[in-house]
N, C-alpha and C positions, 0 to 999 in steps of 0.2 A: 504494500500500500504506500510505503514511503516514496517509491520511485514514481508514483502517479501524482504526487503533490508537487505543484510547480513552485518550489521554494525560491528558485532564482528569480522568477517573475514577481513573486510577492515581495521579495527583498528589494528588487528594482523599483517596484511601485512605492514601497515605504520610503526608500531613499529619494525618489522623485517628490514625494510629499514633503519631506524634510527640506529639500532644496527650494521648493515653492514657498514654504514658511520662511526660510531665510531671506528669499527675495521680497516677500511681503513685509518683513521687518525693516527693510530699507524705507518703505513708504511710511510705516508707523513710528519710526524712531527719528530723532533729529540728527541726521548725519550730514556731513558736508557733501557737496555735489561730487567731488572726486572720489571720496570713499564709497558713496552710494553706487556710482557708476562702475567702480572696480568690483564691488560685490556682485552687482547685477551681471556684469560680463563673465565673471568667473562661474557663477551659478548657471548662467545660460549655456556656456560651453560644456560644463560638466553634465548638465541635463541633456543636451543634444547628444553627447557621446554615450550617455547611459541609455537613451532611447535607441540609438543605433545598435549598440551591442546587445542589450538585454531583450528588447522587444522586437527588433527587426532581425535578430539572429545573424548579424553580420559576420561574426567570427566562427560560425558553426558550419559553414560550407567550405568546399574545396577552393572557391574563389575569394577567400577572405582577404588576401592581400590586394586583389584587383578591386574589391569593393572599397577598401580603405584608400587606395590610390585614386579612385574616382571621386570619393568624398573630398579628399585633399585638393584635387584638381578643381572641383566645384567651388570650394572655399576660396581658392586663389582667384578664380574667375570672378566670383562675387566681390572680393576685395578690390580687384583691379577696376571693376565697373563702378563701385561705390566711390573709391578715391579718385578715379578719373572724372566722374561726374562732379564731385566736389571741386576738383582742380579747375574744371572748365566753367562751371556755373557759379560758384561762390568766390573762388579765389582769383578769378579773371586771368588765368594764365593760358 
C-alpha cells in the first residue's frame, strides 16, 4: 500500500504551499522594495523548478537532460526578449 501513496507529490504540494505563504508574507509585512522583490524572485524560481520536477515529471524520462536544456533555452529567450524590449522602449537605446 505504501508504494501506491504519492508521497513525492504530496510533499511537493506542501512545499508549494509553504513557498506561497512566504510570498504572501512579502505583501503583509513591511519590507523594503529590494528585499521584497528578492524574496519574490527566489520563491518564484524555486516554485517553477518544483512544479517542473515534481508535477511535470521532468527528471523521470529518458529525455530528462533534453527537457532541462529546452527549459534553459526558453528562459534565455524570454530574458533576451524582456531586456531587449526594455532596452528599446524604456531606455531609448
